[in-house]
Each structure stands twice: as structure tokens, then as C-alpha cells.
N, C-alpha and C positions, 0 to 999 in steps of 0.2 A: 524502543520507538512509542515513540505514541501522541498522536496531534489533534487536539481537544478541537471544536469549534462552538465560539461565541457570537453572538451575532441571529445568526439565527434561525431563535426561536418563529418566528412567525412564518420564518418558510418550512418547517420542520411538524406546527401545528396547523399551515395544510397539507400539506403530507398526509398523516394522522387521518387530519375529515374525510380523502382522498381512497383510507381504507385500503384495499390490497393496492389496486390501481400503483395510490399512495408509495406501499413497502417495498413495488419491485423498479418505483423510479428511485428513490432513496440508495435499494444494493443498486441500480446500474451507478449508482453514481462514485461509489465507495467502491467498483469492480473498475472504473475508468482508469479513477485515481491512482488504483491497486496499481494500476499495466504500467501506470507512466511513472511510477515510484520500481519495477520494476524492471525498464528499460535506463531507467538510470540505472542502476543500480549494476546490471548487468555491463552496458558499457565499461564499470571499473570495474569488475570482476579479472583477476586476472589469469588468465589462456591460457593452459598449459593442455593438457588434452581435452579444452573445450568441458567435458561436464561437467563443469561447477555455475558455470556458463552455465550451460542449460540448463540445468537442475533449478533456478531462481522460478518461482510459479506464484502464485496469489491467486490465495486459498481463495474459496464458496466466506461468504459472507456470512459475518458467525456470531452471536448477541453475549454479551458478558456483562452481567450487573446489568443492564435493560439500556448496554452501548452496545454499537452494530459495531461492527470492522472488519476485514479485511487482514489477511497476514503474509506475510509478502520476504520470502523465502530462503533459501538454498531443502529441495526438500528432502527426500534420502538417496536420491544417490548425491549430492554433493553433498553428504553428515559432516564432513569435515573443514565446510565450507567456516565454522567457530572456530578454526587452529588457522585457521588462512587472517576474518576477522581481530581475530587479538593477541595473536602467538601462539606461541610451547616458548619450553626453555631451551630450548635446539633450532626457533624461529623466529623470525623479527615477525610484528603484526602488520599481515598490512588491509588497512582497516576500508576494506568497499563497500559493505553496506555505509558505511556510516556517511563516508565520501556522497557514492550517489545515490540515495538523503537526503545527505543541506544541498547538494547542489534544486533539487528538488520542491522541499519542501513547503516553501512560499506558496507555493505555484496551485498543494495539495487542493486545498483549500480553492482556493480558488476553479480549480476542476467538476469538486464535487458539486458549486455554488450554479456553474456551469450548469453541470447536466441537471441539479432536481430542478433551474427554469427553461430548458427546454424539454420535460418534461412535464412539466405544467403549465405549459405553453407560456410565458409570460416573457 
């Protein structure tokens, strides 16, 4: 799932002009938004042993094609999360990640903007 931010050109230019401090602010904002998504997904994760719920993690900030992002999802201990999400021939899907993401996707951009503004003291 992908969230794109539009209308933030001025904020991003200001962050870029701040250099390293701006990059730290941007990274913190992305991580905070990732934590919000993580919590929402964990609330929707079915619990058997609790391993899958505990496995939902936020990655470090990554850059691909010039775009920064974080990944939210199961780590190695929750390797079977895609089977739960999408189902198998013998198991119905339980789209816990999709439901969690859908609950907070509208707040993700707001959180990123607020964190960036807070970091820039605006």
C-alpha cells in the first residue's frame, strides 16, 4: 500500500534547505506515521499465540527512486502473515493489514505534516 503526499512542496523545500536537520525531521515524521499504522494493524491482527501481532514492525526509513518511505508489516517471526491476510486454498483470508491501514490512512498525511511542522517550529 502506498500513500503519496501532494501539496507539500513548500514544506519539503524548507526541510531540504535545512540540510541534515531537515532530513532528521522528515525521518522522524515518517517513523511516527509508521507507528500509527503499526498500532492500527496490530489492533486488527488475529490472536492465536500473539506471535503475529508482536511481529508487526516499522522499518527504518528507506529511499527508493528518490522517495523516502517506511515499511510496516510482519518481521521474520510473522512469516505466515501473508497467508492470514490473503488466505490459502484451505483458509479464508483475514485482511488484518488492509483493515488496519484503511482505518488510519487519512490521518497518516496529517501526522507527517504535523511532525514536520513541529520539527521546523512552525
